[in-house]
N, C-alpha and C positions, 0 to 999 in steps of 0.2 A: 643758766640757772636749771637745776633739775625740777621737773615737774612730777607730781605724785598724782597718778591716775590709774584706775582699774587695778589697784593692788601692785603698781609697778613705779619704780623711779625712772624717768626717762630724760635724756639730754641728746641733742644733736650737736655735733662738732663739725666744723668746716676748716679745711687747710687749704693751702696754696695748691697742692697737687696730690697725686696719688701716693707718691713716695712718702710725703709728709704724713698722709693719713695712715699709711701702712706702718711707718715707724711708731707713730702714736699707738696704734693697735698692739704693736709688739711690746712696748713699755706697759701698757695695760695688762696684757697677758701675764707678764712676769709678776706684777704686783697681785692679780687675781689668783695666780698659782700659789703664792706665799700665803694668801689668806684661805686657800681651798675655797674659793668663791667665784664662780665664773659667770660672766654676763652673757645675756642674749644680745647680739649685735648684728649690723649690717653695715657693708662698706660699698659705696658706689662712688667711684673716682675719688673726688676729694672730700667726701661726706662720710662720717661715721655716726650712726645711731646707736645708742647704748640703752638697754633695758635692764634694770635690776630688780630682783625679788628673790625670796629664799624659798627655793622648793621644798626643803626639808621641814619648813614650818607651815606649809600649806599654801605655798605661792603668795605670800604676802610680803610686805616690806618690813624688814627688821633692821636692828642696830648693824648687822654685817653688811647690809645694803648701803647704808649711810656711811659706814667706815670705808668701804670700797668706793663710793662716790666721792668722798673727800680725797682719797689717794689718787683717783682719776684726775680730779681737778688739779692737784699738785703737780701732775705731770706736764701741764700745759706751759 
């Protein structure tokens, strides 16, 4: 579940291993590029944390963030 805190959407994803986490990040990158909307994220071994907000709108959560969040969830 995505949480909305501090003007950001956030979600933590956990995978079986680093390869699965990295493959997920690659799929997210392709979707983000299509939308020209790029996440802030971290990856440590099998965990990926993603934060979304719209910089052009003053670093707040917009429809662009919700749209990307739905696309990210669909990649699982």
